[in-house]
C-alpha positions as CSV (number, residue, x, y, z in Angstrom):
1,X,-31.1,51.1,100.6
2,X,-32.8,54.4,100.9
3,X,-34.8,55.5,97.6
4,X,-32.8,58.3,96.1
5,X,-34.3,60.8,93.9
6,X,-33.7,64.0,91.9
7,X,-35.0,67.2,93.0
8,X,-33.4,70.1,91.3
9,X,-31.7,70.6,87.8
10,X,-29.9,73.6,86.6
11,X,-28.4,74.3,83.2
12,X,-26.7,76.8,81.1
13,X,-26.8,76.4,77.1
14,X,-26.7,78.2,73.4
15,X,-30.4,77.7,73.6
16,X,-31.7,78.8,77.3
17,X,-30.2,80.6,80.0
18,X,-31.4,77.7,82.5
19,X,-33.3,74.5,83.0
20,X,-36.9,75.4,81.9
21,X,-36.1,77.4,78.9
22,X,-33.5,74.8,77.5
23,X,-35.7,72.1,78.1
24,X,-38.7,73.7,76.5
25,X,-36.7,75.4,73.9
26,X,-35.3,71.8,72.5
27,X,-39.0,70.2,72.8
28,X,-40.1,73.0,70.2
29,X,-37.1,72.0,67.6
30,X,-35.4,75.4,67.7
31,X,-31.9,75.5,67.0
32,X,-28.8,77.2,68.5
33,X,-26.1,76.6,65.8
34,X,-24.8,80.0,64.6
35,X,-21.5,81.4,62.8
36,X,-19.5,82.3,65.9
37,X,-17.2,85.1,65.9
38,X,-14.2,83.0,65.8
39,X,-12.7,82.2,62.6
40,X,-10.8,78.8,60.6
41,X,-7.4,79.1,59.7
42,X,-8.9,80.0,56.1
43,X,-10.4,83.3,57.9
44,X,-14.2,82.2,57.3
45,X,-16.7,81.8,60.5
46,X,-17.0,79.0,62.5
47,X,-20.2,77.1,63.0
48,X,-21.0,75.9,66.4
49,X,-23.4,76.8,69.4
50,X,-22.4,78.8,71.8
51,X,-23.8,81.2,74.3
52,X,-24.3,84.4,72.9
53,X,-24.8,86.4,76.5
54,X,-21.1,85.9,77.5
55,X,-18.8,88.5,76.2
56,X,-17.3,86.6,73.0
57,X,-13.9,88.0,73.9
58,X,-14.1,85.4,77.0
59,X,-12.5,82.3,76.1
60,X,-10.1,79.2,78.5
61,X,-11.1,78.9,81.9
62,X,-13.2,82.1,82.3
63,X,-15.5,81.3,80.0
64,X,-16.2,77.8,81.7
65,X,-16.8,79.6,85.2
66,X,-19.3,81.6,83.0
67,X,-20.9,78.7,82.1
68,X,-21.0,77.2,85.5
69,X,-21.8,79.4,88.0
70,X,-25.3,80.1,87.1
71,X,-26.3,76.4,86.0
72,X,-25.1,75.7,89.9
73,X,-26.8,78.7,91.4
74,X,-30.2,77.1,89.3
75,X,-29.4,73.4,90.7
76,X,-28.0,74.3,94.1
77,X,-30.8,77.1,95.0
78,X,-32.4,74.3,97.6
79,X,-29.5,73.4,99.2
80,X,-28.5,75.2,102.5
81,X,-26.8,73.6,105.7
82,X,-27.0,70.1,104.2
83,X,-23.6,67.9,104.3
84,X,-23.2,68.0,100.2
85,X,-20.9,66.8,98.2
86,X,-20.0,68.8,94.6
87,X,-18.5,66.4,92.2
88,X,-18.0,68.5,88.5
89,X,-16.3,66.6,85.3
90,X,-14.9,68.4,83.1
91,X,-13.3,67.3,79.6
92,X,-10.0,65.3,80.1
93,X,-7.8,68.1,78.7
94,X,-9.1,70.6,81.3
95,X,-8.4,68.3,84.3
96,X,-4.6,68.9,83.7
97,X,-4.9,72.7,83.4
98,X,-4.5,73.8,87.4
99,X,-6.1,77.5,86.7
100,X,-9.3,75.9,85.4
101,X,-9.8,73.5,88.4
102,X,-8.8,76.4,90.8
103,X,-11.3,78.3,89.2
104,X,-14.3,75.7,88.5
105,X,-13.6,75.1,92.0
106,X,-13.9,78.5,93.5
107,X,-16.9,79.1,92.4
108,X,-18.7,75.9,94.2
109,X,-16.6,77.2,97.2
110,X,-18.0,80.8,96.9
111,X,-21.7,79.0,96.4
112,X,-21.9,75.8,99.0
113,X,-18.7,77.2,101.2
114,X,-19.2,73.9,103.5
115,X,-19.2,71.8,100.5
116,X,-17.0,68.9,99.5
117,X,-15.6,70.0,96.3
118,X,-14.3,67.5,93.0
119,X,-13.7,68.6,89.7
120,X,-13.0,64.9,88.0
121,X,-11.9,64.2,84.4
122,X,-13.6,61.8,82.3
123,X,-15.8,64.2,79.3
124,X,-18.8,62.8,78.5
125,X,-18.6,59.1,80.2
126,X,-17.6,60.9,83.9
127,X,-20.9,60.8,85.3
128,X,-21.1,57.0,85.2
129,X,-18.8,56.2,87.6
130,X,-19.6,59.2,89.6
131,X,-23.4,58.6,89.7
132,X,-22.3,55.1,91.1
133,X,-20.7,56.6,93.6
134,X,-23.1,59.5,94.5
135,X,-25.8,57.0,95.0
136,X,-23.7,54.8,97.6
137,X,-22.8,57.9,99.3
138,X,-26.2,58.8,99.9
139,X,-27.5,55.2,100.7
140,X,-24.4,55.2,103.4
141,X,-25.8,58.3,104.8
142,X,-22.2,60.0,104.7
143,X,-23.7,63.0,102.7
144,X,-27.2,64.7,103.0
145,X,-27.2,65.8,99.0
146,X,-25.0,65.1,96.2
147,X,-24.7,67.4,93.4
148,X,-23.4,66.4,90.0
149,X,-22.9,68.2,87.0
150,X,-20.9,69.1,84.2
151,X,-19.2,71.9,82.2
152,X,-17.6,72.4,78.2
153,X,-16.5,74.8,76.2
154,X,-15.3,74.6,72.4
155,X,-15.6,78.3,72.0
156,X,-11.5,78.9,71.7
157,X,-9.2,79.4,69.1
158,X,-6.8,77.0,70.5
159,X,-9.6,74.3,70.3
160,X,-11.0,75.0,67.1
161,X,-7.4,74.9,65.9
162,X,-7.1,71.2,67.1
163,X,-10.4,70.1,65.7
164,X,-9.5,71.6,62.2
165,X,-5.9,70.2,62.4
166,X,-7.8,67.0,63.1
167,X,-10.4,66.6,60.6
168,X,-13.6,67.1,63.2
169,X,-14.3,70.7,62.4
170,X,-17.8,71.0,61.3
171,X,-18.1,73.1,58.1
172,X,-20.5,72.8,54.9
173,X,-18.0,70.7,53.4
174,X,-17.4,68.3,56.2
175,X,-20.4,67.1,57.9
176,X,-18.9,64.0,59.3
177,X,-17.3,66.1,62.0
178,X,-18.0,67.7,65.3
179,X,-20.2,70.7,65.6
180,X,-18.6,73.0,68.5
181,X,-20.7,73.9,71.5
182,X,-20.7,74.8,74.8
183,X,-22.9,74.1,77.8
184,X,-23.2,73.3,81.4
185,X,-25.6,71.2,83.6
186,X,-26.0,70.2,87.0
187,X,-28.3,68.1,89.0
188,X,-29.3,67.5,93.0
189,X,-30.0,63.7,94.8
190,X,-31.2,63.3,98.1
191,X,-32.8,61.0,99.7
192,X,-36.7,61.0,100.2
193,X,-36.7,60.9,103.5
194,X,-34.9,64.3,103.6
195,X,-36.9,65.7,100.6
196,X,-39.8,64.9,102.0
197,X,-38.6,66.3,105.6
198,X,-37.8,69.4,103.7
199,X,-40.8,70.0,101.7
200,X,-39.5,69.1,98.5
201,X,-40.5,66.7,95.8
202,X,-38.7,64.3,93.8
203,X,-38.7,65.4,90.0
204,X,-37.0,61.5,88.0
205,X,-35.2,58.8,90.1
206,X,-31.8,56.8,88.8
207,X,-33.2,53.0,87.7
208,X,-29.5,51.9,86.4
209,X,-26.1,53.1,85.6
210,X,-23.6,51.4,83.3
211,X,-19.8,52.0,82.1
212,X,-17.7,50.4,79.1
213,X,-15.0,50.7,77.0
214,X,-14.7,51.0,72.7
215,X,-11.2,50.0,71.3
216,X,-12.5,52.4,68.1
217,X,-11.2,56.1,68.6
218,X,-11.4,59.3,66.4
219,X,-7.4,58.4,65.6
220,X,-7.2,54.9,64.5
221,X,-9.0,52.3,62.7
222,X,-10.9,50.0,64.6
223,X,-14.6,49.1,63.7
224,X,-16.8,51.1,65.5
225,X,-19.7,49.0,65.2
226,X,-18.0,46.4,67.5
227,X,-19.7,48.8,69.9
228,X,-19.0,46.2,72.3
229,X,-17.9,49.2,75.4
230,X,-21.5,51.2,74.8
231,X,-23.6,47.9,74.1
232,X,-22.1,46.8,78.2
233,X,-23.1,50.4,79.9
234,X,-26.6,50.2,77.9
235,X,-26.9,46.7,79.5
236,X,-25.9,47.1,82.8
237,X,-27.6,50.6,83.0
238,X,-30.7,48.4,81.8
239,X,-30.4,45.4,83.7
240,X,-33.2,46.2,86.3
241,X,-35.4,47.3,83.7
242,X,-35.2,44.0,81.6
243,X,-35.4,41.8,84.9
244,X,-39.0,43.9,85.4
245,X,-39.8,43.4,81.9
246,X,-40.4,47.8,81.1
247,X,-38.9,49.3,79.0
248,X,-37.5,53.3,78.0
249,X,-39.1,55.1,75.0
250,X,-36.8,57.7,75.1
251,X,-33.4,57.5,74.4
252,X,-30.6,60.6,74.7
253,X,-27.7,60.8,73.0
254,X,-24.4,62.9,72.5
255,X,-24.5,62.1,69.0
256,X,-23.4,65.4,66.7
257,X,-22.0,64.6,63.0
258,X,-19.2,62.0,63.3
259,X,-20.1,58.8,61.3
260,X,-18.0,56.5,63.5
261,X,-19.8,57.7,66.7
262,X,-23.2,57.0,64.9
263,X,-22.4,53.5,63.3
264,X,-21.6,52.6,67.3
265,X,-24.8,53.5,68.2
266,X,-26.8,52.2,65.3
267,X,-24.7,48.5,66.3
268,X,-25.8,48.7,70.1
269,X,-29.3,50.0,69.2
270,X,-29.9,46.8,67.8
271,X,-28.8,44.8,70.5
272,X,-30.8,46.6,73.6
273,X,-34.2,46.2,71.8
274,X,-35.6,44.2,74.7
275,X,-35.9,47.3,76.8
276,X,-36.5,49.6,74.4
277,X,-39.9,50.3,73.4
278,X,-42.8,52.7,72.3
279,X,-43.0,55.6,71.3
280,X,-38.9,55.0,70.5
281,X,-38.5,58.8,70.4
282,X,-34.8,59.2,69.8
283,X,-33.0,62.7,70.5
284,X,-29.7,64.0,69.8
285,X,-29.7,68.2,71.8
286,X,-25.8,68.5,70.3
287,X,-27.0,67.9,66.7
288,X,-29.2,71.5,67.4
289,X,-27.1,73.2,69.8
290,X,-23.7,71.8,69.6
291,X,-20.7,69.2,71.2
292,X,-21.8,68.7,74.9
293,X,-18.6,67.0,76.2
294,X,-18.8,67.0,80.2
295,X,-21.8,68.3,80.0
296,X,-23.7,65.8,78.4
297,X,-25.3,63.6,80.9
298,X,-26.2,66.3,83.5
299,X,-27.8,68.1,80.9
300,X,-29.8,64.7,79.7
301,X,-31.1,64.5,83.4
302,X,-32.1,68.3,83.5
303,X,-33.8,68.0,80.2
304,X,-35.7,64.5,81.1
305,X,-36.8,65.9,84.9
306,X,-37.7,69.1,83.5
307,X,-39.9,67.2,80.6
308,X,-41.4,65.0,83.3
309,X,-42.0,68.0,85.9
310,X,-44.0,69.8,83.4
311,X,-45.9,66.9,81.6
312,X,-44.4,66.9,78.0
313,X,-41.9,64.1,78.4
314,X,-42.7,61.5,75.4
315,X,-42.2,58.4,77.8
316,X,-42.1,57.7,81.8
317,X,-38.7,56.1,81.5
318,X,-35.3,57.4,79.5
319,X,-32.2,55.8,78.0
320,X,-28.9,58.4,78.2
321,X,-26.1,57.4,76.7
322,X,-22.6,59.3,76.3
323,X,-18.8,58.5,75.1
324,X,-15.7,60.5,75.2
325,X,-12.4,60.3,73.0
326,X,-10.6,58.1,75.2
327,X,-13.2,55.0,74.4
328,X,-14.9,55.7,77.6
329,X,-18.7,55.0,77.5
330,X,-21.8,55.9,79.9
331,X,-25.4,55.2,80.1
332,X,-28.0,55.7,82.8
333,X,-31.5,54.7,82.7
334,X,-33.9,57.1,83.8
335,X,-37.7,57.8,85.4
336,X,-40.5,59.5,86.2
337,X,-40.5,59.9,90.1
338,X,-44.5,59.6,89.3
339,X,-44.2,56.7,87.4
340,X,-46.3,54.0,88.9
341,X,-45.1,50.0,88.1
342,X,-46.3,46.5,89.7
343,X,-42.3,45.9,90.3
344,X,-41.8,49.6,91.6
345,X,-40.1,48.1,94.6
346,X,-36.7,47.9,92.2
347,X,-36.8,51.6,91.2
């Protein structure tokens, strides 16, 4: 199979206008949680992560476009006439809104008129299956480049009202809750042969992808500590890593403040200790910049690739996990493109 690398990333988040700003400021420990110009039913300001450069009066599909467009432009800046597939993950509810999908598809078509565009539901877990399909498409030669991404925004009075009604809106009096947020992120996959021909270089590689499904959800009593879905997804993604006797020293999760998801992650963490190792760095960016939704795994890829490009990553191998309210879970094992191993043929 042809070797494939991640050659470019892009992001727009509450803490950065691009992937580099986001990665550097997260590394420095900066938070981006602040009072937003939205109010709860009691008239109190909402605490969330939001992009302050976007007009605070804009909500809904138009806001998703303003998040996604610059992140896509950043990631796709190296892509010209290649046969390109662009797959954009959105949250489950957004996929049912024609206005949002049409506007997002138009964003891609304006930047890349010849690209094939696919808007896919699934939220945080969508990239699990999309990434597998992307690697197959590149290996078979059906496309020359694949751009994968995700966009999410809680900046909407209707979204805030729904979170509040379900008891999941973060506040000083409700810590077991979701911290609202918004973000968009993309990354570009290309075969090494094409990367070399164009004078580019890979920043990172995908070592494994896994998916699973949990019984426990936000509105039922199933035990979160089962964690069968997340455990299965992680074991699938790390299978080659495990066979090679190597470990990931960096973990990226989509956890905010909801204890249900934290308990699930703790159970899975214990079960996959064979593929985890020093320095055991665990990061949950959503706890500092707000809930990431469908942008979670694309942003984790952008964060890791940026860290490896600039030499400040804590480990050369990273494990990223995420999951949606529907119970789907996804895990991805990433590695620095400069990583070397005695068993590198499987990387």
